[in-house]
N, C-alpha and C positions, 0 to 999 in steps of 0.2 A: 504444346500444353493442351490437356484434355478439356474439352468444353463441358460446362456444367448444366447443359440443357436437359440432362437426364433427371435432374433434381426437380422436386415439386415447385410450382410457381408460388405457393404459399409456404411460409415457415411452419415447422411442426408446432411451434408455440401457438401460432395463430390458428392452426387446424384444431388444436385442443380447445381454444376459445370458441371456435365455430361449433364444435360438438356440444359445448356447454350451452350455447345460445339455442341450438336446436332442441336440446334436452328441456330447456326452460319453456320453449314454445309448446312442446308436447305436454308439459306439466300444466301450462295455461289452459289448454283445451281439455285436459283430463279433469281439472278442477271445475270447468264449466260444462262437463258432461257432454262433450262433443266428440263423436266417434271418429277415430282415424280409419281411413280406408285406403285401399290400393286398387288402381285400375290399370288397364293395359297401356303399354307404351307403343306397341304395334297395333295398328287398327286397319280395318278394311276401308274406312272412309277418312277424309280429312276436311279441313276448313274450306269454305267457299270464299273466305275473305281475301280480296285482291291484295291487301297489304301484307299478307303473310305468305312466305314461301317455305313449304314443308320439305322434308327429306323423304324420299321413297326408297323402297327396296323390293325384292322379289322373294316369294316363298315357293319352294319346290317340294312337291309331295314325296315322301320316302317310298311310295309305291309306284313312282313314275321313273322307270329305269333310265330313260333317255333324256329326262329333264325337259321334255318338249312342252309340258303343261306347267305354267307358272301363274302365280296369283300376285298382283301388285298390292303391296301393303305400304302404310305410311307411318312414320315416326310421329308421335303425338306432339303437336304444337302447344297443347294445353289439355288437362284432364277434364275440361268442362263438360263435354257431351256425356262421357261415361259417368261422371259424378251426378249429373242431372238424371240419368237413368236410374241410379241408386235412389235419388230423392223421390222419383216417381214410384219406386218400389217400397216407399215408406221407410227409408233408412233413418229419418230424422236428421237433425243438424249434423254436418260432417265436415272433415277437413282432410287434406292430403299434402304430404311433402314428397315431391317427385321430380325426376329429371324430365325436361321438355326440350324440344329441338326445333330450331328455326334457322333456315338457310338465309344467307345474305345478311347475317347480323354478326358483327364483330367490332369490338372497340372497348373503350374504358368501362362502359356499363353493360356491354353485351358480349355474350359468348354463344356460339351456335348450339352448344349443349349447356343448359343452365338448370338451376334448381328453383322450382316454383312452389309456393305455398298457396293452395286454393282452399277457400273456406265458404261454406253455405250455411246460412242461419234461417231456420224455418220460422214462419209467421213473424217476419221482421221487415218493415218498410225501410226505405233508404235512409231517412234522417236518423231513425233509431239505430240502424246498423252502423252508420258513421260514428255514432257514440261508442258502439262496441269496438269498432276498429281503432278508434282513438284510445280506448282503454287498453287494447292489446299493445299498441306502440308505447304507451306510457309504462306498461309493465315490462315489456321485453327490452326496449331501448332506453328506458328512463327519459323519454321525451316529455317536454312540457305539454300542457293541454293545447290542443290544436286550435287553429283559427279556421274560419269557413268563409267562402265567398262564391257567388254564382259565376258561371262562365260569362254571362252577359256583363256583370259588374266588373269583372277583371279586365275585360276589353275596354270598357269605358274608363277605368282607372288608369291603365297604361297607355292606351292608344286613342282615347277619346272618340271611340266609335262603337256603335251598338251592332254586334255581329248578327243579331236576329232580324233587325229591320234594314240594315244597310244593303244596298245592291252591289253588284260587281264593280260598277263604275266608282262608287264610293271607296271600295276596298282597294281598287287599283291605284287610286290617288294616294292612299296610305303607303303602298309599295313604292311609288315614285318619290314621295316625301322622305321615306326612310332609305332611299337608294337601294332598294331590293328588287329592282326590275329584272335582274339576272335570274331570279328564282321563279319567275312566271313561266309556265309551260305554254306551248302553242295553243292548246285548247283551254279556254278560260272556264274554270269551274269554281264557283263561289265558295263551296265548302272546302276545296283543297287550298284555296287562297287563305281562308280563315285558319285552317289547320297549320299552314306554313307560318303565318303571323304569330300564332300561339307558340309554336315550337321555337321560333327564332327570337322573338321580341318580348315574350311574356314568361315562358317557362323558366329561363335561367334565373329569374328574380324571385321565384316563388318559394315560400317557406324559409326565408333568410334567417329568421329568429326562431319561430315555432313551426311545426308541421302545418301545412295548409291543405284543406280540402277544397277543391274546386268542383262544384256540382251543377246539375242541370245543363249538361252538354246539349248542343243542338240536335234536333231530330235526325238530321243527315248523318250524325255520328252515333246513332242509337246502338249499333251492334245488336245485342239481344236484351236490351233494357226496355222497360215499359215507357211509353210516351206519357208525359205528365197530364193528369186529368184536367187541370185548369188552364194549361197553356200547351197546345199541341206543337209548338215550335221547339219545345225542349223535352228531354228525357230524364228518367230517374237514374242517371248515371253520374258517378263521381270519380275523381282521381285524387290521390294524396301525394303531395310533394314536400321535399325537405332539401334545402340548399340547392334548389333548382333541379333535383333528381326526382323523377317519377318513381314512387315506391309501390303503388298499387292502383288497380283499375277495378271499380266496383259497380254493380247494378242492383236495382230492384228488378228481379228477373222476370222477363217476359214469359207468360204461361200459355198464351193463346196459340193453338196449333196452326190455324190458317195464317196468322200474322208471321209465324216462324217461316212457314213455307214461302210466303210472299217475299220475305227478306232474303232468303237463300236464293230465290230466283233472281232477285234484284242484284245480288252479289255476282251471279253468273253473267248478267247483262253488263255489269261494270267490268268484269273480266274480259268480255268480248270487246268492249270499247278500248281496253288497254292491250289488245292483241294477246291475251292470255287464254289458255285452254279452259273450257268450263270444267267444273268439278261435280262428281256425283254427289247428290244430296244424301246425307246420312239418314236412311229410313229407320234404322234402329232407334236413333235419337228422336225422330219425328213421331214414331209410334209411342214412345214413352211420353212425349208431350201430349199426344192425343189421349192417352190413358189418364193423364192427370199429373202435371208438375205442381206440387204444393206452393202456396205463396211463400216466397223466400227472397233474401238478398244474398249476394255473393261477392267475393273479391279474389282477384289473383294478385299475389304479392311476389315481387322478385326477391327471393330469399338471399341470393348472393349480394344484392345491393344493400339490404338492411344489415347484413353482417359486415360489409365494407364500411358502412357508416358507424356501426357499433365499435369496430376496431380501429376507426380513424385512418382508413387506408384510402389511397387515391384511385384505385382500380379494383374491379372484381377479380382480376388475375391474382391479386395478393391474398385472396381468401378462399380460392378453390384449389384443390390438390394439383391438378394439371390443366392449365389453360389450353386453348385450342392449338396454339403453336408449339405445345409440348406434349400433346396427346399422342 
């Protein structure tokens, strides 16, 4: 009997629905006068983030007969850096729907090659942008109005601990109480302990009825978000969840050149601690920041995940043409 693994992992009926959802997304941005852009998938630089593992490839010049000279290139883990270069060049508010690539990611909500929606809104601070993102989800997925809670408040609600003021000893007690000691690594890192608690004991319960924004993530998890002006322990970063699934990760974007450089160097120090090779810092991106990134907020949304929810599917495999194991 011939195997049917040649067939798409999603039904043609669902792929038609997927196309309609993407069409509605483009219509949403068109009505709001937000420019659609395209940026490279292949890049000379990649992320310094130790939590992301990119794919690499080699470019050989057509003028090099013996292929002895090659250039290492990276598949994009996100269009963020290129899009911010466009913002610095005064593109105005922009969005992009594109394929992104992340190694070591596969499962119900992950595929090594996936579709990302990335959106940047000029002159828009975090709380205002959260309202815009909420409006997007109401329009595209017919979601109810979302709820909001701070990272600090959600820890107090579920685990009765303040992640901003607690020390490592306090957090380790929570691990012992919840029988999670097997998840503790040899090197005690307070931030990693907090992230583990959030992922295992809080995230699965978020957005059970309505979508939920969790905002003001700790400064140690800032990525490229502004540090809050009133409380340096937290950043202007948010994530949105529905039925325990993370749908998007957003920032009021960092615009300071020196701080960007400092964070990239810190990333490489963290890579060294984890026995990972350092990564070249993207100087094209840094030069754009030095020239002037306008005040803006941005979000990266997992498009396959929101289509999965819209079509009431259990896995993103069911809404993409060919999943990794059929590619």
